[in-house]
N, C-alpha and C positions, 0 to 999 in steps of 0.2 A: 151228744155233748156239743155245745157250741163254743167256738173259740172266742174268748174275751180279749178285747184290746188291752194292751198294757200301756199304762201312762195316761192316756186320755187328754182331756183339756188341761188338767193341772200340769202335765209334763210339757205341753205346748207353751203354756204361760211361763214355766220355768226356763224353757229353751229360749224364748223371746227375751226374757229378762237377762239371762246369761249372755246372750248375743249383744244386747244393748250395753251391758256392763263391759264386755270385752271391747266393743267399739269405743266406749268412753275412755277406757284405760289406754287404748292405743292412741286416741286423740291426745290425751294428757301426756303420754310418753313422747309423742312426736313434737308437741309444743315445748316440752322441756328440752328436748334435743335441739330444737331450733333456737331456744333461748341460750343454750350452751354454746352453740355455734356463734351466735351474735356476741355473746359475752367474751369469747376468745379474741374477737376483734378488738375489744376494749383493753384486754390484757390486764384487767384488775384482778389480782390473784384471789382476793377474798370472795369476789363475785363468782369466779370460776369454780372455786371449791364448793360453794353453796349450791350452785346449779348442778355440779357434777354429783354431789350427794343426793339431790332431789331426783336426778335422772337415774341414778343407781337404784334408789328406793322404788321408783315407779317401775323400772325394768324388773326388779325382783317381784313386786306385787303382780305385775302382768304375767310373768313366768309362772308364778304360783297358781294364778287363776286359770291359765291355759292348761297346766298339768291337772288341776282339779276337774276342769271341763273334759279333758281327755279321759280321765278315769271314769267320770260319769257317763260319757258316751260308750265306753267299753262295757260298763256295768249294764247299761240299757240294752246294748246289742246282745250281751250274754243272756239277759232275761228273755228277750224276744226269741233268741235261738232256742232256749230251753222250752219256752211256751210252744213253739212250733214243733219241736221234737215230741213233746208230750201229746200234742194234738194228733200228730201223725201216728204215734204208737197207739193212742186210744181209738183212732178212727182210720184204720189202714185203707179200707175200701173207699171211703169218702176222699181220702187223700189221693188215691190212685185215680179216681174219677176227676178230681180237680186238675191233676197233672195232665190227664188225657185231654180234657176240655181245653186247657191252656195250650197244649201242643197242637190241637186242631185249629184253634183260632190263630195261633202264630203261623202255622203252615198256610192257612188261607191268606193271611196278610202278606206273607213272603211270596206266595204264589201269584199275587196280583202284580208284582213288579215286573 
């Protein structure tokens, strides 16, 4: 049995899109906070209230996206751990060989120092 990669290119594209979205959210949030700081210098109450509301909404949106991203990362890691566990259980001798080979290579690399 060969081990199949989980995710593939689709997961990579999703990760890039999610990272780009998060960067965009953080950029918008920082712009809104900067506007709020500049607006407080004007001390026009209606302007401050509007900017504060926008900042709170963007902060909430960013927090929700971060939580969703964290859950997705957890789920992905869980799937990869499960796949590795299944592979090791299905192929114990191959797994032992891979571990031994990795140990030899690591030992050689550390021995060169």
